[in-house]
C-alpha beads as a LAMMPS data file, in Angstrom:
LAMMPS data file: protein, C-alpha beads

339 atoms
338 bonds

1 atom types
1 bond types

-500.0 500.0 xlo xhi
-500.0 500.0 ylo yhi
-500.0 500.0 zlo zhi

Masses

1 110.0

Atoms # bond

1 1 1 0.000 0.000 0.000
2 1 1 3.058 2.288 0.092
3 1 1 3.253 2.987 -3.661
4 1 1 0.046 4.205 -5.358
5 1 1 -1.094 2.503 -8.544
6 1 1 -2.719 5.748 -9.729
7 1 1 -1.745 9.288 -8.682
8 1 1 -3.903 12.226 -9.746
9 1 1 -2.501 15.638 -8.837
10 1 1 -4.150 19.037 -9.398
11 1 1 -6.069 17.746 -12.425
12 1 1 -7.971 20.381 -14.413
13 1 1 -10.375 19.973 -17.312
14 1 1 -11.994 23.096 -18.744
15 1 1 -14.347 23.343 -21.709
16 1 1 -14.774 26.516 -23.809
17 1 1 -18.441 27.591 -23.773
18 1 1 -19.546 30.819 -25.441
19 1 1 -16.219 32.562 -25.006
20 1 1 -15.896 31.471 -21.362
21 1 1 -14.358 28.445 -19.662
22 1 1 -16.510 25.849 -17.941
23 1 1 -14.397 24.500 -15.065
24 1 1 -15.695 20.939 -14.990
25 1 1 -12.670 19.675 -13.020
26 1 1 -10.731 22.289 -11.094
27 1 1 -7.713 20.890 -9.277
28 1 1 -8.574 17.300 -8.259
29 1 1 -5.959 15.254 -6.392
30 1 1 -6.106 11.702 -4.993
31 1 1 -4.213 8.399 -4.896
32 1 1 -5.475 4.895 -5.601
33 1 1 -3.680 1.731 -4.511
34 1 1 -3.571 -1.731 -6.051
35 1 1 -6.509 -3.890 -4.989
36 1 1 -8.336 -0.902 -3.456
37 1 1 -11.752 0.580 -4.198
38 1 1 -11.898 4.361 -3.967
39 1 1 -15.364 5.887 -4.161
40 1 1 -15.907 9.245 -5.856
41 1 1 -19.236 10.803 -4.859
42 1 1 -21.056 14.100 -5.234
43 1 1 -24.093 15.734 -6.773
44 1 1 -24.869 15.332 -10.465
45 1 1 -22.754 17.739 -12.494
46 1 1 -19.923 18.057 -9.977
47 1 1 -17.371 16.606 -12.438
48 1 1 -17.095 12.939 -11.412
49 1 1 -17.465 11.470 -14.900
50 1 1 -15.198 14.143 -16.382
51 1 1 -12.472 13.056 -13.958
52 1 1 -12.889 9.457 -15.149
53 1 1 -12.809 10.319 -18.834
54 1 1 -9.776 12.545 -18.375
55 1 1 -7.859 9.819 -16.552
56 1 1 -8.406 7.265 -19.342
57 1 1 -7.609 9.835 -22.036
58 1 1 -11.057 10.279 -23.572
59 1 1 -10.661 13.960 -22.636
60 1 1 -7.337 15.776 -22.846
61 1 1 -6.438 17.333 -19.502
62 1 1 -6.191 21.116 -19.378
63 1 1 -3.543 20.937 -16.642
64 1 1 -2.322 18.673 -13.890
65 1 1 -0.826 15.212 -13.653
66 1 1 -2.068 11.622 -13.947
67 1 1 0.586 9.020 -13.110
68 1 1 0.095 5.277 -13.446
69 1 1 2.769 3.313 -11.582
70 1 1 4.932 6.430 -11.804
71 1 1 4.431 6.953 -15.557
72 1 1 2.974 10.311 -16.566
73 1 1 -0.088 9.948 -18.814
74 1 1 -0.980 13.615 -19.375
75 1 1 0.440 14.929 -22.626
76 1 1 1.831 11.647 -23.994
77 1 1 1.120 10.552 -27.551
78 1 1 -1.498 7.969 -28.531
79 1 1 1.269 5.509 -29.406
80 1 1 2.851 5.816 -25.962
81 1 1 -0.579 5.661 -24.302
82 1 1 -1.428 2.362 -26.001
83 1 1 0.271 0.025 -23.456
84 1 1 -1.508 1.792 -20.589
85 1 1 -4.928 1.389 -22.231
86 1 1 -4.599 -2.350 -21.696
87 1 1 -4.075 -1.811 -17.975
88 1 1 -6.718 0.894 -17.410
89 1 1 -10.238 0.021 -18.503
90 1 1 -13.651 1.605 -17.968
91 1 1 -17.206 0.460 -17.297
92 1 1 -19.718 3.007 -18.540
93 1 1 -22.945 4.107 -16.905
94 1 1 -25.433 3.213 -19.629
95 1 1 -25.399 -0.485 -20.614
96 1 1 -27.701 0.312 -23.536
97 1 1 -25.507 2.974 -25.168
98 1 1 -22.073 1.530 -24.389
99 1 1 -22.493 -1.623 -26.512
100 1 1 -22.545 -1.579 -30.320
101 1 1 -26.004 -2.908 -31.312
102 1 1 -24.646 -4.112 -34.677
103 1 1 -22.073 -6.448 -33.134
104 1 1 -22.583 -9.795 -31.478
105 1 1 -21.258 -10.366 -27.970
106 1 1 -18.443 -12.417 -29.504
107 1 1 -17.354 -9.428 -31.614
108 1 1 -17.706 -6.970 -28.725
109 1 1 -15.496 -9.032 -26.418
110 1 1 -12.954 -10.001 -29.100
111 1 1 -12.537 -6.451 -30.425
112 1 1 -10.152 -5.212 -27.688
113 1 1 -8.077 -8.375 -28.121
114 1 1 -7.865 -7.787 -31.867
115 1 1 -6.921 -4.120 -31.439
116 1 1 -4.056 -5.063 -29.134
117 1 1 -3.128 -8.078 -31.307
118 1 1 -3.634 -10.632 -28.581
119 1 1 -4.120 -14.183 -29.837
120 1 1 -5.613 -15.614 -33.010
121 1 1 -9.345 -15.515 -33.859
122 1 1 -10.049 -18.927 -32.302
123 1 1 -8.201 -18.022 -29.097
124 1 1 -10.111 -14.720 -28.924
125 1 1 -13.428 -16.552 -29.217
126 1 1 -12.449 -18.919 -26.398
127 1 1 -11.380 -15.938 -24.308
128 1 1 -14.752 -14.272 -24.941
129 1 1 -16.565 -17.384 -23.730
130 1 1 -14.407 -17.474 -20.584
131 1 1 -15.222 -13.816 -19.917
132 1 1 -18.951 -14.455 -20.218
133 1 1 -18.675 -17.283 -17.738
134 1 1 -16.632 -15.099 -15.367
135 1 1 -19.414 -12.496 -15.196
136 1 1 -22.200 -15.050 -14.739
137 1 1 -23.561 -15.312 -18.291
138 1 1 -24.070 -18.396 -20.442
139 1 1 -21.141 -18.793 -22.886
140 1 1 -23.545 -20.323 -25.419
141 1 1 -25.144 -16.882 -25.836
142 1 1 -21.971 -15.504 -27.363
143 1 1 -23.555 -15.023 -30.792
144 1 1 -26.493 -12.988 -29.506
145 1 1 -26.819 -9.231 -29.993
146 1 1 -27.059 -6.701 -27.125
147 1 1 -30.786 -6.135 -27.614
148 1 1 -31.400 -9.785 -26.729
149 1 1 -30.197 -9.205 -23.151
150 1 1 -31.701 -7.414 -20.162
151 1 1 -30.156 -4.282 -18.684
152 1 1 -28.307 -6.176 -15.966
153 1 1 -27.008 -8.713 -18.475
154 1 1 -25.778 -5.935 -20.745
155 1 1 -23.872 -4.385 -17.891
156 1 1 -22.293 -7.789 -17.222
157 1 1 -21.167 -7.780 -20.863
158 1 1 -19.677 -4.331 -20.309
159 1 1 -17.809 -5.668 -17.278
160 1 1 -16.581 -8.652 -19.325
161 1 1 -15.276 -6.273 -21.989
162 1 1 -13.407 -4.284 -19.331
163 1 1 -11.806 -7.525 -18.094
164 1 1 -10.776 -8.716 -21.557
165 1 1 -7.272 -7.206 -21.499
166 1 1 -6.548 -8.239 -17.886
167 1 1 -6.305 -4.684 -16.518
168 1 1 -4.970 -3.546 -13.154
169 1 1 -7.409 -0.643 -12.792
170 1 1 -11.060 -0.398 -13.785
171 1 1 -12.872 2.932 -13.611
172 1 1 -16.546 2.299 -12.876
173 1 1 -18.550 5.324 -13.993
174 1 1 -21.863 4.888 -12.134
175 1 1 -22.128 1.261 -13.289
176 1 1 -25.390 0.523 -11.434
177 1 1 -27.326 3.801 -11.580
178 1 1 -29.304 2.756 -14.699
179 1 1 -30.345 -0.608 -13.201
180 1 1 -33.148 -1.801 -10.930
181 1 1 -32.307 -1.986 -7.235
182 1 1 -32.279 -5.794 -7.118
183 1 1 -29.976 -5.913 -10.149
184 1 1 -27.736 -3.250 -8.615
185 1 1 -26.945 -5.571 -5.699
186 1 1 -26.027 -8.390 -8.080
187 1 1 -23.652 -6.175 -10.086
188 1 1 -22.015 -4.705 -6.972
189 1 1 -21.464 -8.213 -5.564
190 1 1 -20.051 -9.335 -8.922
191 1 1 -17.581 -6.439 -8.930
192 1 1 -16.463 -7.349 -5.416
193 1 1 -15.947 -10.994 -6.414
194 1 1 -13.957 -10.040 -9.517
195 1 1 -11.806 -7.645 -7.504
196 1 1 -10.825 -10.391 -5.085
197 1 1 -10.267 -12.894 -7.874
198 1 1 -8.115 -10.679 -10.129
199 1 1 -6.669 -8.211 -7.556
200 1 1 -8.283 -5.253 -9.331
201 1 1 -8.294 -1.628 -8.265
202 1 1 -11.549 0.290 -8.762
203 1 1 -12.300 3.972 -9.002
204 1 1 -16.010 3.681 -8.249
205 1 1 -18.045 6.737 -9.247
206 1 1 -21.591 6.991 -7.928
207 1 1 -24.152 9.279 -6.351
208 1 1 -25.861 6.490 -4.406
209 1 1 -24.167 6.642 -1.013
210 1 1 -25.609 3.304 0.100
211 1 1 -23.858 1.524 -2.791
212 1 1 -20.617 3.403 -2.151
213 1 1 -20.722 2.508 1.544
214 1 1 -21.083 -1.168 0.664
215 1 1 -18.187 -1.522 -1.786
216 1 1 -15.649 1.238 -1.014
217 1 1 -12.993 1.365 1.686
218 1 1 -12.057 5.010 1.031
219 1 1 -14.304 7.751 -0.337
220 1 1 -13.603 11.120 -1.954
221 1 1 -16.371 13.744 -1.936
222 1 1 -16.577 16.231 -4.829
223 1 1 -18.306 19.592 -5.016
224 1 1 -18.266 21.809 -8.113
225 1 1 -15.151 20.305 -9.679
226 1 1 -13.093 19.971 -6.499
227 1 1 -12.571 17.313 -3.844
228 1 1 -13.583 18.581 -0.412
229 1 1 -12.911 15.494 1.713
230 1 1 -11.200 12.085 1.450
231 1 1 -11.677 9.600 4.275
232 1 1 -12.128 5.943 5.051
233 1 1 -15.676 4.609 4.918
234 1 1 -16.012 4.448 8.689
235 1 1 -14.593 7.952 9.149
236 1 1 -16.808 9.498 6.505
237 1 1 -20.091 7.901 7.535
238 1 1 -19.345 8.059 11.258
239 1 1 -17.901 11.573 11.679
240 1 1 -17.709 13.654 8.478
241 1 1 -15.628 16.821 8.886
242 1 1 -16.608 18.947 5.879
243 1 1 -19.940 20.833 6.063
244 1 1 -20.894 19.675 2.563
245 1 1 -20.216 16.036 3.446
246 1 1 -22.412 16.351 6.539
247 1 1 -25.232 17.849 4.458
248 1 1 -24.860 15.155 1.795
249 1 1 -25.029 12.319 4.319
250 1 1 -27.931 13.881 6.202
251 1 1 -30.035 13.475 3.047
252 1 1 -29.919 9.661 3.304
253 1 1 -33.389 8.512 4.458
254 1 1 -33.604 6.208 7.476
255 1 1 -35.732 3.029 7.176
256 1 1 -37.088 3.463 10.714
257 1 1 -39.942 6.045 10.598
258 1 1 -39.474 6.947 14.270
259 1 1 -35.827 7.848 13.740
260 1 1 -36.647 9.580 10.456
261 1 1 -39.129 11.877 12.209
262 1 1 -36.680 12.917 14.933
263 1 1 -33.400 13.316 13.071
264 1 1 -32.274 16.703 11.798
265 1 1 -31.841 17.196 8.067
266 1 1 -29.274 19.764 6.893
267 1 1 -30.924 21.788 4.126
268 1 1 -28.485 23.907 2.132
269 1 1 -29.708 27.298 0.892
270 1 1 -29.626 28.235 -2.777
271 1 1 -28.522 26.150 -5.732
272 1 1 -25.192 24.729 -6.873
273 1 1 -23.300 27.580 -8.595
274 1 1 -22.492 27.321 -12.292
275 1 1 -19.007 26.028 -13.150
276 1 1 -18.941 28.792 -15.777
277 1 1 -18.697 31.369 -12.984
278 1 1 -17.765 29.624 -9.718
279 1 1 -17.663 31.694 -6.512
280 1 1 -14.368 33.124 -5.342
281 1 1 -12.515 31.407 -2.530
282 1 1 -14.195 28.232 -1.352
283 1 1 -16.819 27.338 -3.950
284 1 1 -19.082 25.987 -1.212
285 1 1 -19.051 29.127 0.958
286 1 1 -22.284 30.743 -0.433
287 1 1 -24.251 27.695 0.793
288 1 1 -22.145 26.700 3.808
289 1 1 -24.106 26.791 7.101
290 1 1 -20.838 27.080 9.075
291 1 1 -18.989 29.848 7.213
292 1 1 -19.744 32.368 10.004
293 1 1 -17.505 30.333 12.310
294 1 1 -14.417 31.153 10.225
295 1 1 -12.565 34.329 11.169
296 1 1 -12.556 37.201 8.693
297 1 1 -13.580 36.530 5.096
298 1 1 -11.257 33.628 4.385
299 1 1 -14.035 31.507 2.906
300 1 1 -14.854 34.061 0.212
301 1 1 -11.234 35.071 -0.441
302 1 1 -9.026 31.976 -0.117
303 1 1 -9.345 28.640 -1.887
304 1 1 -8.889 25.942 0.795
305 1 1 -6.222 23.360 0.043
306 1 1 -6.867 19.645 0.455
307 1 1 -4.671 18.945 3.488
308 1 1 -4.263 15.890 5.750
309 1 1 -5.812 15.957 9.225
310 1 1 -4.563 14.285 12.380
311 1 1 -6.719 11.179 11.880
312 1 1 -5.367 10.514 8.365
313 1 1 -8.224 11.886 6.292
314 1 1 -7.911 14.915 3.983
315 1 1 -10.167 17.964 3.945
316 1 1 -10.411 21.236 2.019
317 1 1 -12.009 23.642 4.491
318 1 1 -11.047 26.718 6.537
319 1 1 -12.845 25.441 9.643
320 1 1 -10.454 24.444 12.429
321 1 1 -9.829 20.722 12.713
322 1 1 -11.529 20.458 16.108
323 1 1 -14.836 21.278 14.370
324 1 1 -15.153 17.599 13.465
325 1 1 -18.587 16.335 14.518
326 1 1 -20.819 13.292 14.039
327 1 1 -23.863 13.411 11.835
328 1 1 -26.909 15.106 13.331
329 1 1 -29.594 12.752 14.568
330 1 1 -28.986 9.622 16.615
331 1 1 -29.437 6.246 14.985
332 1 1 -28.826 7.510 11.460
333 1 1 -27.736 4.628 9.222
334 1 1 -24.764 6.638 7.993
335 1 1 -23.396 6.723 11.525
336 1 1 -23.336 2.934 11.764
337 1 1 -19.994 1.550 10.624
338 1 1 -19.321 -1.796 9.021
339 1 1 -16.545 -4.236 9.683

Bonds

1 1 1 2
2 1 2 3
3 1 3 4
4 1 4 5
5 1 5 6
6 1 6 7
7 1 7 8
8 1 8 9
9 1 9 10
10 1 10 11
11 1 11 12
12 1 12 13
13 1 13 14
14 1 14 15
15 1 15 16
16 1 16 17
17 1 17 18
18 1 18 19
19 1 19 20
20 1 20 21
21 1 21 22
22 1 22 23
23 1 23 24
24 1 24 25
25 1 25 26
26 1 26 27
27 1 27 28
28 1 28 29
29 1 29 30
30 1 30 31
31 1 31 32
32 1 32 33
33 1 33 34
34 1 34 35
35 1 35 36
36 1 36 37
37 1 37 38
38 1 38 39
39 1 39 40
40 1 40 41
41 1 41 42
42 1 42 43
43 1 43 44
44 1 44 45
45 1 45 46
46 1 46 47
47 1 47 48
48 1 48 49
49 1 49 50
50 1 50 51
51 1 51 52
52 1 52 53
53 1 53 54
54 1 54 55
55 1 55 56
56 1 56 57
57 1 57 58
58 1 58 59
59 1 59 60
60 1 60 61
61 1 61 62
62 1 62 63
63 1 63 64
64 1 64 65
65 1 65 66
66 1 66 67
67 1 67 68
68 1 68 69
69 1 69 70
70 1 70 71
71 1 71 72
72 1 72 73
73 1 73 74
74 1 74 75
75 1 75 76
76 1 76 77
77 1 77 78
78 1 78 79
79 1 79 80
80 1 80 81
81 1 81 82
82 1 82 83
83 1 83 84
84 1 84 85
85 1 85 86
86 1 86 87
87 1 87 88
88 1 88 89
89 1 89 90
90 1 90 91
91 1 91 92
92 1 92 93
93 1 93 94
94 1 94 95
95 1 95 96
96 1 96 97
97 1 97 98
98 1 98 99
99 1 99 100
100 1 100 101
101 1 101 102
102 1 102 103
103 1 103 104
104 1 104 105
105 1 105 106
106 1 106 107
107 1 107 108
108 1 108 109
109 1 109 110
110 1 110 111
111 1 111 112
112 1 112 113
113 1 113 114
114 1 114 115
115 1 115 116
116 1 116 117
117 1 117 118
118 1 118 119
119 1 119 120
120 1 120 121
121 1 121 122
122 1 122 123
123 1 123 124
124 1 124 125
125 1 125 126
126 1 126 127
127 1 127 128
128 1 128 129
129 1 129 130
130 1 130 131
131 1 131 132
132 1 132 133
133 1 133 134
134 1 134 135
135 1 135 136
136 1 136 137
137 1 137 138
138 1 138 139
139 1 139 140
140 1 140 141
141 1 141 142
142 1 142 143
143 1 143 144
144 1 144 145
145 1 145 146
146 1 146 147
147 1 147 148
148 1 148 149
149 1 149 150
150 1 150 151
151 1 151 152
152 1 152 153
153 1 153 154
154 1 154 155
155 1 155 156
156 1 156 157
157 1 157 158
158 1 158 159
159 1 159 160
160 1 160 161
161 1 161 162
162 1 162 163
163 1 163 164
164 1 164 165
165 1 165 166
166 1 166 167
167 1 167 168
168 1 168 169
169 1 169 170
170 1 170 171
171 1 171 172
172 1 172 173
173 1 173 174
174 1 174 175
175 1 175 176
176 1 176 177
177 1 177 178
178 1 178 179
179 1 179 180
180 1 180 181
181 1 181 182
182 1 182 183
183 1 183 184
184 1 184 185
185 1 185 186
186 1 186 187
187 1 187 188
188 1 188 189
189 1 189 190
190 1 190 191
191 1 191 192
192 1 192 193
193 1 193 194
194 1 194 195
195 1 195 196
196 1 196 197
197 1 197 198
198 1 198 199
199 1 199 200
200 1 200 201
201 1 201 202
202 1 202 203
203 1 203 204
204 1 204 205
205 1 205 206
206 1 206 207
207 1 207 208
208 1 208 209
209 1 209 210
210 1 210 211
211 1 211 212
212 1 212 213
213 1 213 214
214 1 214 215
215 1 215 216
216 1 216 217
217 1 217 218
218 1 218 219
219 1 219 220
220 1 220 221
221 1 221 222
222 1 222 223
223 1 223 224
224 1 224 225
225 1 225 226
226 1 226 227
227 1 227 228
228 1 228 229
229 1 229 230
230 1 230 231
231 1 231 232
232 1 232 233
233 1 233 234
234 1 234 235
235 1 235 236
236 1 236 237
237 1 237 238
238 1 238 239
239 1 239 240
240 1 240 241
241 1 241 242
242 1 242 243
243 1 243 244
244 1 244 245
245 1 245 246
246 1 246 247
247 1 247 248
248 1 248 249
249 1 249 250
250 1 250 251
251 1 251 252
252 1 252 253
253 1 253 254
254 1 254 255
255 1 255 256
256 1 256 257
257 1 257 258
258 1 258 259
259 1 259 260
260 1 260 261
261 1 261 262
262 1 262 263
263 1 263 264
264 1 264 265
265 1 265 266
266 1 266 267
267 1 267 268
268 1 268 269
269 1 269 270
270 1 270 271
271 1 271 272
272 1 272 273
273 1 273 274
274 1 274 275
275 1 275 276
276 1 276 277
277 1 277 278
278 1 278 279
279 1 279 280
280 1 280 281
281 1 281 282
282 1 282 283
283 1 283 284
284 1 284 285
285 1 285 286
286 1 286 287
287 1 287 288
288 1 288 289
289 1 289 290
290 1 290 291
291 1 291 292
292 1 292 293
293 1 293 294
294 1 294 295
295 1 295 296
296 1 296 297
297 1 297 298
298 1 298 299
299 1 299 300
300 1 300 301
301 1 301 302
302 1 302 303
303 1 303 304
304 1 304 305
305 1 305 306
306 1 306 307
307 1 307 308
308 1 308 309
309 1 309 310
310 1 310 311
311 1 311 312
312 1 312 313
313 1 313 314
314 1 314 315
315 1 315 316
316 1 316 317
317 1 317 318
318 1 318 319
319 1 319 320
320 1 320 321
321 1 321 322
322 1 322 323
323 1 323 324
324 1 324 325
325 1 325 326
326 1 326 327
327 1 327 328
328 1 328 329
329 1 329 330
330 1 330 331
331 1 331 332
332 1 332 333
333 1 333 334
334 1 334 335
335 1 335 336
336 1 336 337
337 1 337 338
338 1 338 339
């Protein structure tokens, strides 16, 4: 665990929109270790998927660094990126749009092998059948088309495609958000089984905190293109330190109606600012319920750096470290840790 598999440092991705720059990702930094699952959570539009696409090279980074086992990926040519594409794969959110409807499953799974010149056609077909079996599908259905499968089965095909090149890192971009709840559990359990079997590292992007809590050991929280807190699962759900994290977790409903009636929900004022014109200083300060507890006008003037705290987590906030507090409301499910 001493050497990160993936190191992202001050990553920026800006898009030109109408003569202005949309700051989709604005200085994101985190590490990911081999065999680990790091969750990346936040509201829709905060830049989670843009981070994923920039890491794998689908978007060209505006600035910053992405290092894989010490090798810099930002700015390298397509030819030099090719060996790393085998080792970094991606599972997309929509199982309907991510598979070519004109190709059979055999062609979909053999295509990455053909692109990277791995094996002969017969060996690729056998590999495709093994991949289907690994994700819980019948290998005899290899000649079917995507429309002949259900949503959960299509996502299993997407997972099989990501496994085809035997990667070390798989970026899961909300892989269960388009599925029914019962199917979500099956896919999450499958990902956990495959991780243990193949020693995979996952960057797991989601907005469903219950799913993230189940599969992730560490979690990074994003707000408006920036990471505001990184902590272990037990730290984050037991005693979040950033005001935005506390508000986000307080929105999780409790299954017990008695507890739900008595717990306090943190309601943030206003709306999420536009990334076209983010607020000065801390981007969360216009909505922060605790900004009055910071001396002077630091929140509106200074951008907080993501710095380590005494307990090992990282936080980007001007509040003093002793402001750490548990979630409001006793008996909240987010305050119950797992082994």
